[in-house]
N, C-alpha and C positions, 0 to 999 in steps of 0.2 A: 796449764794447771799442771801437767807436768813438771814444770821448771818449778813453781811454787812448793809442788811437793818434798821436791831437790833441795830446798833449801834449809830444810830440816836437819840436823848434825847425827848421824846412825846415830851415835852414842848415844844422845840423848833420844831417841827416837820410838814417840808411847803412841799409839791409837787415837788418843783424843788429838792430842796435837796434828797429826795426821790429817783427820776430818775435818777440824779450824781450818788448815793451811788451802784443804780444797774447798770449801767453802766459801774462803777468803780471795781465791782463785775464780771461783765461779763468779762472785759479785764483782767483780772486776771484768769479766768478759761480757755479763751480762746489760754492764753500763754502755759497752761499746754497740749492742744491739738496737737496730734503728725502730723505731713505728711499725716500717712499711716490713722489716724482716720478720717482726713476729707476726703479725698478721697470716691467718691459715691462707696457703692459698690454692684453691677449688678448681677444677677446670670449670670451664664456661660452659653454660646448661646450653648457650646460643652462640654456632662458631662464624667466622668469620664474620665479624662485627654488623653482623645484619640489624638493621633498624626497624621500626616501628611501621613505616610504611611500607620496606618489603615484606613483612609479614603478613598484612591487610592484602597487601597486592597478591602475595604468590599464593598465596590460600586460597582464596579466594578466585584466581585465574583455575584452581583448577576442576570449581562449579563453572566458573562464564566461560570457559572456552570450550572450542566446539568438542564434540565427544571423540573419544581418542580409537583409533582400529583396534587395539589393544583390548578396550572394555567391549567392544561386538564380540569380538572372538571370543572371550571370556563367558559374556552371557549366552551366546551361540553352545557353550560346553556345560554351563550350571542349568538354564532354564530346562534341558531336556530331563536332566537329573531331577528336577524339583515337579515335572512333571509324571516321570516315572515315578515317586515319590507318592505323589496324588493319586494316581491311576492305583498304587497298590492298595491304600487308603481305601476307596471305592469299591475296591475287588474285596478286601478285607470284612469292609460293613456289608456289602450283599453278601456276602457268600458265607461269611462266621469268622470268629478267632482258632477256627481248624485251620485254615490254610497258613497260618503260624506253626512251627514244629514246639510248640509246647504241648507238653505228656502229664502223663500222670508219672512218675512223681514230679517233674519238674515243671511247675504250673507256674512261675515265673523263668522268662528265659532272656530270649535276646531282648524283648522289651522292654523289661526292668532295667536289666543290662544297660541300653541305650538311655534309657531315662536318666540313670544316677549318673551317667556320661555326661551329657550333656550338662544336667543340673551342673556338674562339679567346672566344666570350662568358664559355666558365666559368672564364678566368683572371682576370676581376678578384676576384672571391673568394676567390683564396689569397692573391692582391697583398693585397686589405686585411687578412686574419685571420693569415698569416704575416710578411710583409716586412715593414709597417708594425707590425705589434708587435714585431718587434727590436728596428725605428728606434725604438719610445715614443713613435709618435703619436699621441697621445690622443682625436683626434679619429673617428680607425675605430669607436669602441665602439656607435656608433650606427648603425651600416651595417653591419659585419661579419655579423652571422645573417645578415640577409638574400644576401648577397652568397654566403655560401656555400652556400646552401641552392638559388641560382640557380645556381651552378657545378655542382655535382651531377645539378641537373634539366635543365641542354643539355649534361654526357656521357651522360646516360641518352639526348637526343633525337640526341647524336652517333653512340652506339653501334648504333644501329638499320641505319646506312646500309654499314659495312665488313658487318656479318653479313649484313647481305643481296647485297650486292655480289659476297660469293663464289659466287652460283647457287646453291648447294647447302648451305642455313643448317644443315642438321643434320649437315654434314659441319664446322662453323667447329670442333668441338675440334680438330679435325688441326691446330688455330692452338699447342696446350698442348705445351709439349714434353712428352708423353706416351709411353711404351713402347706399341705397336700392333700387331696381330696382320698387319698388311701391311707393317711395316719401315721405315714413313715417318719421315723424321726430315725437322724444320725447316730453312730453307736462312737462317742466321742470318747471312747476308751481305745481307741485301734490310732496306731499309727498312721494308716492310710488316711485316715481321715485329717490326722495333724499335717500330712502329706499334701493336700490340698488348701491349706488354712496359709500354712510357711513358703509354700512354691507362690502363690497366688498374691500374698501380702509383699515380698520380694518382687513380684512381676512388675507391680504399681508402684513401690518405691524408687523403683528403680529406673521404671519410664519417667515420673517424676524428676528423679534428680539428674537423667540425663537432657530431660527434655528442659528444665531451668536451665542449665548450664551452656545449653542453644542458643538462648534467645539475644544478648546481644551482639554475638556474629550472626545470628540471623539479620538482626538489624543493619551488621555492614554489606551483607549481602543487598537488604533489599536498596541501600543508599546507593550502591552500585550498580545496581541494574539499568541497563537501558529500555530492555521490555516491556511494554505496562502489564502485561499478564503476570510477569515474573517479579516486577515491582509490588504487584495488586497480593500474588501468593506469600511469598516470601515477607509483605510487611502485614499480612494476617497471622503469619506462625509468630513476626516478631512480637504480637501483644501491644502494640503500639508504644515501643522503647525507642526511646531518645538519650539515654547514656546522662539523666542529670543525676545530680549529687543524689537528689531524697529518693533516687528509681536503684541506686547505686547500693544504697543504705539499706532499703526493704530487701534487693537479691541479695545482697551478705548475709542477712539475718534467715533469711529460706535458705540458702542455701547449706548454711552452718546447721539450721535445724533437720535438713535432709540427711548432711552427711549423718549428722547425730542419730536418725531413725534406722538409716543406712548399716551404719558401724556393728549393732547387733544381729543384725539379720546374715551379715556373712558368718559369722559363730552359729547361728543360730538354725538357719536352713537347712543346710548338709548335716545338721547334727539330730534336725527333726529325722531327714531321711534315712539317715542311719537307724533311725529308732524303728524305722521297717524291720530292720536284720535284729537288732540288740535286744527289741522286748520281747523276742522269739523263743520257744525252750530249743531251739534248732541245734544243736553240736557244730558247732566254728561261727556260729551266730549270737549263739548268749553268751556276751561280753559288754563289760561296760569300757572298753578301750575305743568302741568306734566313734563317737564322737569327735573327739580330739581328732583322730586318727583320719576318718572321713574328712573334716573340713582342711588338717594340712595337704592332705590327698587332693583335693580339690583347687587350692591354691596353686599347687605345684603343678595340676595340668592347664590351671588357667592360662599360668603365666609363659609356659609353653605355646598357649597356641596364642597369646598376644604375639608373641619374638614370629609365630608363625606367619602372622598374616601381616605384621609389621614390614619387617625386611625384606620381604617383596615390595610391599608400597614403598619401601624409601629406593628401592630399587630401580621401579619404575619412574618415580617421582624424585631425579637426584639429589634437587636443590633439598628435599625433606632432610637429607644426612646431616643438614648444618642444625635441625631442631631434635630429631632424634639423632642421638649421638651415641658415638662408640660407650661412653659413659654412663648413656640409659642402658643400655644395651648390656653392660656389667655390671651393672646395678641388680638388672633382671634376672641374668644369670646368678648372681649371686644367692638371691630370692628364691629358686629353683634348686641349688646347693641345699640349702638351708632346710626346704619341705622336704625334697627327697630323700635327705637324711632323717628327717623326722619319720617321713613312711620308713623309710628299711628299718628304725630301730621300731617301730609299731610291727613288722612285719617277723621281727625277731621276739617280739615280747608277746603276739601270738601265738607262737613255738614255745615258748617258756612255759607261758601261761596252761598250755594243752598238756606237757609233759608234769610241771609241776603239782596242776590241783588234782590228777589222779583217776581223772573222766574216762574211762576204757573209748568213751563212744566221742569222746572229746579228741582223746589222741588217734583215734581211727580216721576222723575227719580230714587232720592235717596230714596222715600219713597218706590219706588218698589223694590229697591233693598234692601233695609233691613227687608222689610215685606212682597212684593210680591213673585210670585213662587220660588225663586229662593233664597229664604229667607236665605237656608241651606248655600250656598254659601258663602253669605256676611258673615256672624255669625262664619263661618269655618276662611274666612280670616281675619277678625278681632282677632279669637283665637289665630289662628298659628304665625301671622305674629307681632301682638300686647303685647298679654298677655303672650304669651310660651317664648319668648326672656326675657322676665323681671325676670325669676328664676338666668340668669349670671351676675347679683347684687350682687350675694351670691357665693363667693370665692368657697363655696366647689364645687356649681356646674361648677364652668368655669376651673376646675383644674381633677375635676373624669370623666374620659376618658369615661367609659358607659353612663354616665349622658350626657355629652357633647353628642355623639355621637344620643344620644335619642332624643333630643332637637331641635340639627341641623334638624332632620326631618321634625319639625312645621314646620320653615321656607322654606324647600325646599317644603312644601304643600301648603304652603300660598301664596306662589308668585306665584304657577299656580293657585288658585282661586282668586286671584288678577288679573289678565288679563283676567280669563274667564265670571265675574264681570263685569268687568272694559265695555268686548266686549260682549260679549250672552244676560247680563240683560238691555243691554241700546240699544240695536238694537230688541229685542222683543216689545219693547214699545214704539215705534213713535209717533209721534202728532197727528193723524189721528188713533182714536180706527180699523178701518176699517182695518188700515193695520197691526194689533198687530200678533203675534204668537208665539209660544213656539220653543224651539230648542232641538232637543235628539238627542246624537249622536248615529250612527251606528255602528256596527260590525267592519266595515273597520276602522272607526275615530278611534276604541280603539285599535283594532290591531295596527295600523300605529305607535299611541302614544307609546304603550308599547314595540315595534319594532325598534324605536328610540333608548330609555334607553340600549337595547340589543347593537344597534351601537354605543353608548356613550362609553360603558362596553366595547367592543369589540378590540374596541381602544386604550382605556386605557391601559387594557391588553397586548396590543402587543407593548405598548408602553413601559410599564414597564420592558418587557420582553428582547428588543431588544438595550433601551437606558439608558444611565445612568438616573435615577430618582429625583437624587439629584446634585446638580449644584457641582460637586467635589474641583476646584478651587477658590469658593466664600468663601464654609464654612468653606475650607483650610485659609483662608485672616482672619476668624473673630477668628482664634487662637490665643491664646497669644503668643505664639512661632513667631507668622508671625509680630509683633509688635518688630522693628528693634533695639527698647531698650527693649527687655524682657532679662531679667536675671542681668541688672545691679543692683548694688546695691546703694539705699539710702542712702543719704549723708543727 
């Protein structure tokens, strides 16, 4: 290209002549570029040239082989934590909600904080399964099954808190719009009731979506089983799947419909949860930025939790590194970086709106968040959610698994601090100083919250022990040999 430009005499050099010479030189070079060189080279989604047979054999072997010792040790830790959670719930029901640290004015405390925290974690699974499926992102295939399971288990943990927060859990069925002898009808103008419908719909569609994706793999496990009992159980769960063309056609239609239903749920569920706060008149809550802010935060925290559980799983089952590659981790880190930056922008916009709006109560609420009694929670939130994820700008931190796992713990902690800051700091300082008060969690609060992590982990351990944790047939579809034109000579 440079030689073509130099052929123009200096005395007759003109800009149009220069661009003409450049274009001619570029055209000459492009003629020499082969089709193979023009093709976009992307890193493979499955490493070490693994075959379809290897994928079926290895993923199935995780379910079929003898239960490993590490699984029993892990269950020995998580099951007592789950039992502690259940015992705390039984103690609360038998004694009353007063065993929590809720008080006046902090009527919502750790219970609603933990509810919003767990609901947020459940967003990444549906995002990976539905939105990335509709946008034909093939890298989702190795992580969607575990992320969907994580969604369901997180929603189970989240549902505990509002059900118990009503005080009389045996009366919670009044939230459903069914006729009753007392003539009580629900207040459909309350965002708390919107929560009931949004979360229950989200959970129902997520279960259907997750189970639909499991059916072909359950049939694979069924056909490989040697035990008659296991063959019967997996056969019932596989719903008679035989893999015929007609079944695949119906399956793809059903999966596409469920993906279409799930996509608006990803955006709507946490938006509805944010309405619990945004529709109030409390300073610090009454803002229209909450819905997109909550959705971005949910995806942010959800992807952090996906990496938190998948990196140890791949460390235990080392061949999984050929399916969940550094490329997958790198992409998820970039999504965390993007959504974390959106959350950081929302934090700054909250401060700007409080200052620009001129409302003294709003200004006081945000000043108290940063410099009041709960200042430590606010600055922990800012560091964990805004500062720590910025390390993912550097490729080294996105591709080093130990560093990735360490860094994603900050969003996990930061998203809990965010919900605590929004709820506890806002309610502890209301309009009238006579109504001010502080919240301090009780031992029941702490044990219940720790126990939900045990419940979440126990459910996930049961999942990876008895069900295929990676979607075998979808991973096979991204192999080079799955392309009908694979192996054809280029002309």
